[in-house]
PDB file of N, CA, C, O and CB in Angstrom:
ATOM      1  N   MET A   1      79.877  82.118 100.814  1.00  0.00           N
ATOM      2  CA  MET A   1      81.212  81.812 101.320  1.00  0.00           C
ATOM      3  C   MET A   1      81.119  80.943 102.565  1.00  0.00           C
ATOM      4  O   MET A   1      81.820  79.937 102.671  1.00  0.00           O
ATOM      5  CB  MET A   1      81.987  83.104 101.627  1.00  0.00           C
ATOM      6  N   ASN A   2      80.264  81.317 103.506  1.00  0.00           N
ATOM      7  CA  ASN A   2      80.169  80.537 104.723  1.00  0.00           C
ATOM      8  C   ASN A   2      79.032  79.532 104.639  1.00  0.00           C
ATOM      9  O   ASN A   2      78.359  79.258 105.632  1.00  0.00           O
ATOM     10  CB  ASN A   2      79.979  81.447 105.920  1.00  0.00           C
ATOM     11  N   ASP A   3      78.827  78.993 103.463  1.00  0.00           N
ATOM     12  CA  ASP A   3      77.745  78.069 103.211  1.00  0.00           C
ATOM     13  C   ASP A   3      77.805  76.851 104.127  1.00  0.00           C
ATOM     14  O   ASP A   3      78.254  75.769 103.746  1.00  0.00           O
ATOM     15  CB  ASP A   3      77.770  77.634 101.771  1.00  0.00           C
ATOM     16  N   LYS A   4      77.336  77.075 105.344  1.00  0.00           N
ATOM     17  CA  LYS A   4      77.235  76.042 106.367  1.00  0.00           C
ATOM     18  C   LYS A   4      78.573  75.431 106.768  1.00  0.00           C
ATOM     19  O   LYS A   4      78.616  74.338 107.331  1.00  0.00           O
ATOM     20  CB  LYS A   4      76.331  74.965 105.889  1.00  0.00           C
ATOM     21  N   LYS A   5      79.661  76.135 106.478  1.00  0.00           N
ATOM     22  CA  LYS A   5      80.967  75.688 106.977  1.00  0.00           C
ATOM     23  C   LYS A   5      81.060  76.071 108.447  1.00  0.00           C
ATOM     24  O   LYS A   5      80.530  77.098 108.871  1.00  0.00           O
ATOM     25  CB  LYS A   5      82.155  76.319 106.149  1.00  0.00           C
ATOM     26  N   LYS A   6      81.734  75.238 109.206  1.00  0.00           N
ATOM     27  CA  LYS A   6      81.961  75.576 110.599  1.00  0.00           C
ATOM     28  C   LYS A   6      83.142  76.537 110.686  1.00  0.00           C
ATOM     29  O   LYS A   6      84.111  76.434 109.933  1.00  0.00           O
ATOM     30  CB  LYS A   6      82.215  74.301 111.447  1.00  0.00           C
ATOM     31  N   ILE A   7      83.035  77.455 111.608  1.00  0.00           N
ATOM     32  CA  ILE A   7      84.145  78.373 111.844  1.00  0.00           C
ATOM     33  C   ILE A   7      85.212  77.625 112.628  1.00  0.00           C
ATOM     34  O   ILE A   7      84.924  76.984 113.638  1.00  0.00           O
ATOM     35  CB  ILE A   7      83.676  79.658 112.610  1.00  0.00           C
ATOM     36  N   ASP A   8      86.441  77.716 112.151  1.00  0.00           N
ATOM     37  CA  ASP A   8      87.575  77.131 112.857  1.00  0.00           C
ATOM     38  C   ASP A   8      87.731  77.875 114.184  1.00  0.00           C
ATOM     39  O   ASP A   8      87.775  79.105 114.207  1.00  0.00           O
ATOM     40  CB  ASP A   8      88.893  77.210 111.995  1.00  0.00           C
ATOM     41  N   LYS A   9      87.814  77.138 115.274  1.00  0.00           N
ATOM     42  CA  LYS A   9      87.901  77.760 116.602  1.00  0.00           C
ATOM     43  C   LYS A   9      89.119  78.670 116.726  1.00  0.00           C
ATOM     44  O   LYS A   9      89.041  79.730 117.347  1.00  0.00           O
ATOM     45  CB  LYS A   9      87.950  76.685 117.685  1.00  0.00           C
ATOM     46  N   GLU A  10      90.244  78.263 116.141  1.00  0.00           N
ATOM     47  CA  GLU A  10      91.447  79.094 116.216  1.00  0.00           C
ATOM     48  C   GLU A  10      91.272  80.399 115.458  1.00  0.00           C
ATOM     49  O   GLU A  10      91.725  81.451 115.908  1.00  0.00           O
ATOM     50  CB  GLU A  10      92.648  78.336 115.668  1.00  0.00           C
ATOM     51  N   ARG A  11      90.613  80.328 114.307  1.00  0.00           N
ATOM     52  CA  ARG A  11      90.355  81.566 113.561  1.00  0.00           C
ATOM     53  C   ARG A  11      89.425  82.480 114.336  1.00  0.00           C
ATOM     54  O   ARG A  11      89.637  83.692 114.378  1.00  0.00           O
ATOM     55  CB  ARG A  11      89.755  81.255 112.183  1.00  0.00           C
ATOM     56  N   GLN A  12      88.397  81.911 114.950  1.00  0.00           N
ATOM     57  CA  GLN A  12      87.472  82.725 115.732  1.00  0.00           C
ATOM     58  C   GLN A  12      88.189  83.364 116.912  1.00  0.00           C
ATOM     59  O   GLN A  12      87.976  84.540 117.205  1.00  0.00           O
ATOM     60  CB  GLN A  12      86.291  81.878 116.222  1.00  0.00           C
ATOM     61  N   MET A  13      89.038  82.599 117.591  1.00  0.00           N
ATOM     62  CA  MET A  13      89.800  83.145 118.709  1.00  0.00           C
ATOM     63  C   MET A  13      90.728  84.255 118.234  1.00  0.00           C
ATOM     64  O   MET A  13      90.886  85.273 118.908  1.00  0.00           O
ATOM     65  CB  MET A  13      90.604  82.039 119.402  1.00  0.00           C
ATOM     66  N   SER A  14      91.342  84.053 117.068  1.00  0.00           N
ATOM     67  CA  SER A  14      92.233  85.079 116.515  1.00  0.00           C
ATOM     68  C   SER A  14      91.455  86.346 116.192  1.00  0.00           C
ATOM     69  O   SER A  14      91.895  87.455 116.495  1.00  0.00           O
ATOM     70  CB  SER A  14      92.944  84.558 115.253  1.00  0.00           C
ATOM     71  N   TYR A  15      90.295  86.166 115.575  1.00  0.00           N
ATOM     72  CA  TYR A  15      89.463  87.334 115.249  1.00  0.00           C
ATOM     73  C   TYR A  15      89.039  88.056 116.524  1.00  0.00           C
ATOM     74  O   TYR A  15      89.114  89.283 116.599  1.00  0.00           O
ATOM     75  CB  TYR A  15      88.216  86.909 114.435  1.00  0.00           C
ATOM     76  N   ASP A  16      88.601  87.310 117.509  1.00  0.00           N
ATOM     77  CA  ASP A  16      88.149  87.901 118.768  1.00  0.00           C
ATOM     78  C   ASP A  16      89.261  88.646 119.498  1.00  0.00           C
ATOM     79  O   ASP A  16      88.996  89.588 120.246  1.00  0.00           O
ATOM     80  CB  ASP A  16      87.585  86.826 119.667  1.00  0.00           C
ATOM     81  N   SER A  17      90.491  88.229 119.282  1.00  0.00           N
ATOM     82  CA  SER A  17      91.616  88.859 119.984  1.00  0.00           C
ATOM     83  C   SER A  17      92.117  90.144 119.300  1.00  0.00           C
ATOM     84  O   SER A  17      92.954  90.858 119.852  1.00  0.00           O
ATOM     85  CB  SER A  17      92.761  87.868 120.092  1.00  0.00           C
ATOM     86  N   LEU A  18      91.604  90.425 118.115  1.00  0.00           N
ATOM     87  CA  LEU A  18      92.012  91.652 117.432  1.00  0.00           C
ATOM     88  C   LEU A  18      91.502  92.868 118.206  1.00  0.00           C
ATOM     89  O   LEU A  18      90.426  92.823 118.803  1.00  0.00           O
ATOM     90  CB  LEU A  18      91.482  91.672 115.970  1.00  0.00           C
ATOM     91  N   PRO A  19      92.274  93.947 118.193  1.00  0.00           N
ATOM     92  CA  PRO A  19      91.805  95.173 118.847  1.00  0.00           C
ATOM     93  C   PRO A  19      90.509  95.665 118.193  1.00  0.00           C
ATOM     94  O   PRO A  19      90.323  95.503 116.987  1.00  0.00           O
ATOM     95  CB  PRO A  19      92.894  96.277 118.780  1.00  0.00           C
ATOM     96  N   PRO A  20      89.626  96.258 118.974  1.00  0.00           N
ATOM     97  CA  PRO A  20      88.359  96.755 118.419  1.00  0.00           C
ATOM     98  C   PRO A  20      88.541  97.689 117.230  1.00  0.00           C
ATOM     99  O   PRO A  20      87.741  97.663 116.295  1.00  0.00           O
ATOM    100  CB  PRO A  20      87.584  97.470 119.490  1.00  0.00           C
ATOM    101  N   SER A  21      89.578  98.507 117.256  1.00  0.00           N
ATOM    102  CA  SER A  21      89.790  99.442 116.144  1.00  0.00           C
ATOM    103  C   SER A  21      90.065  98.715 114.826  1.00  0.00           C
ATOM    104  O   SER A  21      89.673  99.188 113.760  1.00  0.00           O
ATOM    105  CB  SER A  21      90.952 100.382 116.464  1.00  0.00           C
ATOM    106  N   ILE A  22      90.731  97.579 114.900  1.00  0.00           N
ATOM    107  CA  ILE A  22      90.997  96.792 113.692  1.00  0.00           C
ATOM    108  C   ILE A  22      89.712  96.127 113.217  1.00  0.00           C
ATOM    109  O   ILE A  22      89.382  96.181 112.032  1.00  0.00           O
ATOM    110  CB  ILE A  22      92.094  95.725 113.955  1.00  0.00           C
ATOM    111  N   LYS A  23      88.983  95.498 114.145  1.00  0.00           N
ATOM    112  CA  LYS A  23      87.743  94.817 113.765  1.00  0.00           C
ATOM    113  C   LYS A  23      86.741  95.797 113.158  1.00  0.00           C
ATOM    114  O   LYS A  23      86.020  95.448 112.223  1.00  0.00           O
ATOM    115  CB  LYS A  23      87.124  94.116 114.983  1.00  0.00           C
ATOM    116  N   GLU A  24      86.691  97.010 113.680  1.00  0.00           N
ATOM    117  CA  GLU A  24      85.765  98.017 113.153  1.00  0.00           C
ATOM    118  C   GLU A  24      86.117  98.435 111.734  1.00  0.00           C
ATOM    119  O   GLU A  24      85.245  98.867 110.980  1.00  0.00           O
ATOM    120  CB  GLU A  24      85.753  99.236 114.053  1.00  0.00           C
ATOM    121  N   ASN A  25      87.385  98.311 111.367  1.00  0.00           N
ATOM    122  CA  ASN A  25      87.829  98.703 110.026  1.00  0.00           C
ATOM    123  C   ASN A  25      87.666  97.597 108.994  1.00  0.00           C
ATOM    124  O   ASN A  25      87.889  97.826 107.805  1.00  0.00           O
ATOM    125  CB  ASN A  25      89.270  99.128 110.072  1.00  0.00           C
ATOM    126  N   LEU A  26      87.283  96.408 109.428  1.00  0.00           N
ATOM    127  CA  LEU A  26      87.062  95.315 108.486  1.00  0.00           C
ATOM    128  C   LEU A  26      85.627  95.368 107.969  1.00  0.00           C
ATOM    129  O   LEU A  26      84.683  95.580 108.731  1.00  0.00           O
ATOM    130  CB  LEU A  26      87.355  93.943 109.152  1.00  0.00           C
ATOM    131  N   THR A  27      85.485  95.175 106.682  1.00  0.00           N
ATOM    132  CA  THR A  27      84.150  95.087 106.105  1.00  0.00           C
ATOM    133  C   THR A  27      83.559  93.731 106.466  1.00  0.00           C
ATOM    134  O   THR A  27      84.276  92.841 106.925  1.00  0.00           O
ATOM    135  CB  THR A  27      84.184  95.292 104.558  1.00  0.00           C
ATOM    136  N   GLU A  28      82.268  93.571 106.262  1.00  0.00           N
ATOM    137  CA  GLU A  28      81.636  92.265 106.526  1.00  0.00           C
ATOM    138  C   GLU A  28      82.262  91.189 105.640  1.00  0.00           C
ATOM    139  O   GLU A  28      82.462  90.056 106.077  1.00  0.00           O
ATOM    140  CB  GLU A  28      80.099  92.335 106.283  1.00  0.00           C
ATOM    141  N   GLU A  29      82.569  91.549 104.395  1.00  0.00           N
ATOM    142  CA  GLU A  29      83.211  90.593 103.483  1.00  0.00           C
ATOM    143  C   GLU A  29      84.588  90.178 104.003  1.00  0.00           C
ATOM    144  O   GLU A  29      84.942  89.000 103.958  1.00  0.00           O
ATOM    145  CB  GLU A  29      83.342  91.200 102.071  1.00  0.00           C
ATOM    146  N   GLU A  30      85.364  91.149 104.497  1.00  0.00           N
ATOM    147  CA  GLU A  30      86.694  90.833 105.033  1.00  0.00           C
ATOM    148  C   GLU A  30      86.591  89.965 106.287  1.00  0.00           C
ATOM    149  O   GLU A  30      87.417  89.078 106.502  1.00  0.00           O
ATOM    150  CB  GLU A  30      87.464  92.126 105.352  1.00  0.00           C
ATOM    151  N   LYS A  31      85.585  90.221 107.103  1.00  0.00           N
ATOM    152  CA  LYS A  31      85.383  89.379 108.284  1.00  0.00           C
ATOM    153  C   LYS A  31      85.104  87.942 107.848  1.00  0.00           C
ATOM    154  O   LYS A  31      85.656  87.002 108.420  1.00  0.00           O
ATOM    155  CB  LYS A  31      84.218  89.922 109.159  1.00  0.00           C
ATOM    156  N   GLN A  32      84.263  87.768 106.855  1.00  0.00           N
ATOM    157  CA  GLN A  32      83.951  86.431 106.362  1.00  0.00           C
ATOM    158  C   GLN A  32      85.204  85.764 105.773  1.00  0.00           C
ATOM    159  O   GLN A  32      85.433  84.572 105.977  1.00  0.00           O
ATOM    160  CB  GLN A  32      82.831  86.498 105.303  1.00  0.00           C
ATOM    161  N   LEU A  33      86.001  86.539 105.049  1.00  0.00           N
ATOM    162  CA  LEU A  33      87.244  86.004 104.503  1.00  0.00           C
ATOM    163  C   LEU A  33      88.183  85.574 105.624  1.00  0.00           C
ATOM    164  O   LEU A  33      88.797  84.509 105.553  1.00  0.00           O
ATOM    165  CB  LEU A  33      87.930  87.043 103.605  1.00  0.00           C
ATOM    166  N   PHE A  34      88.290  86.397 106.651  1.00  0.00           N
ATOM    167  CA  PHE A  34      89.139  86.079 107.798  1.00  0.00           C
ATOM    168  C   PHE A  34      88.728  84.738 108.404  1.00  0.00           C
ATOM    169  O   PHE A  34      89.577  83.906 108.723  1.00  0.00           O
ATOM    170  CB  PHE A  34      89.057  87.199 108.862  1.00  0.00           C
ATOM    171  N   LEU A  35      87.435  84.539 108.557  1.00  0.00           N
ATOM    172  CA  LEU A  35      86.941  83.348 109.243  1.00  0.00           C
ATOM    173  C   LEU A  35      86.885  82.100 108.372  1.00  0.00           C
ATOM    174  O   LEU A  35      87.016  80.989 108.884  1.00  0.00           O
ATOM    175  CB  LEU A  35      85.587  83.620 109.783  1.00  0.00           C
ATOM    176  N   TYR A  36      86.691  82.264 107.055  1.00  0.00           N
ATOM    177  CA  TYR A  36      86.419  81.095 106.212  1.00  0.00           C
ATOM    178  C   TYR A  36      87.382  80.844 105.053  1.00  0.00           C
ATOM    179  O   TYR A  36      87.566  79.694 104.655  1.00  0.00           O
ATOM    180  CB  TYR A  36      85.079  81.224 105.664  1.00  0.00           C
ATOM    181  N   ALA A  37      87.993  81.880 104.509  1.00  0.00           N
ATOM    182  CA  ALA A  37      88.741  81.730 103.261  1.00  0.00           C
ATOM    183  C   ALA A  37      90.027  80.937 103.442  1.00  0.00           C
ATOM    184  O   ALA A  37      90.702  81.028 104.467  1.00  0.00           O
ATOM    185  CB  ALA A  37      89.064  83.089 102.688  1.00  0.00           C
ATOM    186  N   GLU A  38      90.345  80.153 102.411  1.00  0.00           N
ATOM    187  CA  GLU A  38      91.615  79.429 102.405  1.00  0.00           C
ATOM    188  C   GLU A  38      92.758  80.379 102.073  1.00  0.00           C
ATOM    189  O   GLU A  38      93.878  80.207 102.553  1.00  0.00           O
ATOM    190  CB  GLU A  38      91.575  78.262 101.395  1.00  0.00           C
ATOM    191  N   GLN A  39      92.471  81.377 101.254  1.00  0.00           N
ATOM    192  CA  GLN A  39      93.470  82.397 100.909  1.00  0.00           C
ATOM    193  C   GLN A  39      92.867  83.770 101.123  1.00  0.00           C
ATOM    194  O   GLN A  39      91.720  84.022 100.756  1.00  0.00           O
ATOM    195  CB  GLN A  39      93.960  82.237  99.439  1.00  0.00           C
ATOM    196  N   TRP A  40      93.647  84.651 101.716  1.00  0.00           N
ATOM    197  CA  TRP A  40      93.188  86.017 101.935  1.00  0.00           C
ATOM    198  C   TRP A  40      93.655  86.911 100.794  1.00  0.00           C
ATOM    199  O   TRP A  40      94.721  86.681 100.224  1.00  0.00           O
ATOM    200  CB  TRP A  40      93.697  86.555 103.287  1.00  0.00           C
ATOM    201  N   PRO A  41      92.868  87.929 100.456  1.00  0.00           N
ATOM    202  CA  PRO A  41      93.313  88.908  99.471  1.00  0.00           C
ATOM    203  C   PRO A  41      94.387  89.809 100.099  1.00  0.00           C
ATOM    204  O   PRO A  41      94.476  89.933 101.320  1.00  0.00           O
ATOM    205  CB  PRO A  41      92.109  89.756  98.950  1.00  0.00           C
ATOM    206  N   ASP A  42      95.187  90.425  99.249  1.00  0.00           N
ATOM    207  CA  ASP A  42      96.258  91.298  99.733  1.00  0.00           C
ATOM    208  C   ASP A  42      95.732  92.417 100.628  1.00  0.00           C
ATOM    209  O   ASP A  42      96.401  92.814 101.582  1.00  0.00           O
ATOM    210  CB  ASP A  42      97.011  91.897  98.559  1.00  0.00           C
ATOM    211  N   THR A  43      94.552  92.920 100.331  1.00  0.00           N
ATOM    212  CA  THR A  43      94.001  94.020 101.129  1.00  0.00           C
ATOM    213  C   THR A  43      93.784  93.607 102.584  1.00  0.00           C
ATOM    214  O   THR A  43      93.984  94.413 103.493  1.00  0.00           O
ATOM    215  CB  THR A  43      92.682  94.501 100.524  1.00  0.00           C
ATOM    216  N   LEU A  44      93.381  92.374 102.805  1.00  0.00           N
ATOM    217  CA  LEU A  44      93.187  91.902 104.172  1.00  0.00           C
ATOM    218  C   LEU A  44      94.531  91.730 104.873  1.00  0.00           C
ATOM    219  O   LEU A  44      94.668  92.061 106.050  1.00  0.00           O
ATOM    220  CB  LEU A  44      92.405  90.577 104.181  1.00  0.00           C
ATOM    221  N   PHE A  45      95.517  91.214 104.154  1.00  0.00           N
ATOM    222  CA  PHE A  45      96.867  91.108 104.725  1.00  0.00           C
ATOM    223  C   PHE A  45      97.397  92.484 105.117  1.00  0.00           C
ATOM    224  O   PHE A  45      98.027  92.632 106.164  1.00  0.00           O
ATOM    225  CB  PHE A  45      97.830  90.436 103.721  1.00  0.00           C
ATOM    226  N   GLU A  46      97.144  93.489 104.281  1.00  0.00           N
ATOM    227  CA  GLU A  46      97.622  94.837 104.569  1.00  0.00           C
ATOM    228  C   GLU A  46      96.989  95.379 105.849  1.00  0.00           C
ATOM    229  O   GLU A  46      97.677  95.997 106.661  1.00  0.00           O
ATOM    230  CB  GLU A  46      97.322  95.774 103.393  1.00  0.00           C
ATOM    231  N   LYS A  47      95.707  95.157 106.036  1.00  0.00           N
ATOM    232  CA  LYS A  47      95.027  95.646 107.232  1.00  0.00           C
ATOM    233  C   LYS A  47      95.507  94.935 108.493  1.00  0.00           C
ATOM    234  O   LYS A  47      95.470  95.502 109.585  1.00  0.00           O
ATOM    235  CB  LYS A  47      93.527  95.475 107.085  1.00  0.00           C
ATOM    236  N   LEU A  48      95.954  93.698 108.340  1.00  0.00           N
ATOM    237  CA  LEU A  48      96.323  92.879 109.500  1.00  0.00           C
ATOM    238  C   LEU A  48      97.822  92.640 109.625  1.00  0.00           C
ATOM    239  O   LEU A  48      98.252  91.842 110.457  1.00  0.00           O
ATOM    240  CB  LEU A  48      95.621  91.558 109.427  1.00  0.00           C
ATOM    241  N   GLU A  49      98.621  93.321 108.809  1.00  0.00           N
ATOM    242  CA  GLU A  49     100.045  93.010 108.735  1.00  0.00           C
ATOM    243  C   GLU A  49     100.780  93.086 110.068  1.00  0.00           C
ATOM    244  O   GLU A  49     101.725  92.325 110.281  1.00  0.00           O
ATOM    245  CB  GLU A  49     100.694  93.930 107.777  1.00  0.00           C
ATOM    246  N   GLU A  50     100.383  93.968 110.961  1.00  0.00           N
ATOM    247  CA  GLU A  50     101.091  94.053 112.239  1.00  0.00           C
ATOM    248  C   GLU A  50     100.776  92.877 113.166  1.00  0.00           C
ATOM    249  O   GLU A  50     101.439  92.699 114.187  1.00  0.00           O
ATOM    250  CB  GLU A  50     100.743  95.355 112.932  1.00  0.00           C
ATOM    251  N   PHE A  51      99.773  92.080 112.817  1.00  0.00           N
ATOM    252  CA  PHE A  51      99.381  90.936 113.638  1.00  0.00           C
ATOM    253  C   PHE A  51      99.773  89.604 113.030  1.00  0.00           C
ATOM    254  O   PHE A  51      99.545  88.556 113.634  1.00  0.00           O
ATOM    255  CB  PHE A  51      97.904  90.958 113.867  1.00  0.00           C
ATOM    256  N   ILE A  52     100.357  89.631 111.849  1.00  0.00           N
ATOM    257  CA  ILE A  52     100.713  88.406 111.158  1.00  0.00           C
ATOM    258  C   ILE A  52     102.180  88.063 111.430  1.00  0.00           C
ATOM    259  O   ILE A  52     103.075  88.890 111.258  1.00  0.00           O
ATOM    260  CB  ILE A  52     100.454  88.544 109.641  1.00  0.00           C
ATOM    261  N   ILE A  53     102.393  86.840 111.852  1.00  0.00           N
ATOM    262  CA  ILE A  53     103.752  86.350 112.109  1.00  0.00           C
ATOM    263  C   ILE A  53     104.170  85.520 110.909  1.00  0.00           C
ATOM    264  O   ILE A  53     103.513  84.544 110.548  1.00  0.00           O
ATOM    265  CB  ILE A  53     103.831  85.506 113.442  1.00  0.00           C
ATOM    266  N   LYS A  54     105.260  85.921 110.307  1.00  0.00           N
ATOM    267  CA  LYS A  54     105.757  85.191 109.130  1.00  0.00           C
ATOM    268  C   LYS A  54     106.773  84.161 109.566  1.00  0.00           C
ATOM    269  O   LYS A  54     107.614  84.411 110.429  1.00  0.00           O
ATOM    270  CB  LYS A  54     106.382  86.156 108.091  1.00  0.00           C
ATOM    271  N   ASP A  55     106.675  82.992 108.949  1.00  0.00           N
ATOM    272  CA  ASP A  55     107.630  81.908 109.264  1.00  0.00           C
ATOM    273  C   ASP A  55     108.975  82.167 108.635  1.00  0.00           C
ATOM    274  O   ASP A  55     109.896  81.365 108.793  1.00  0.00           O
ATOM    275  CB  ASP A  55     107.097  80.555 108.788  1.00  0.00           C
TER     276      ASP A  55
END
């Protein structure tokens, strides 16, 4: 998934700003999806729903 792709600075900043309790509940796969994926699975949205701002 992260096959030599650069991490988007905004995504990294967003990940870093998550509370430790949320980051601890993410699997390594979910962390990679957060940082690299163009689309997130519903399970990741559910874990992060209180931090997502909808347009």
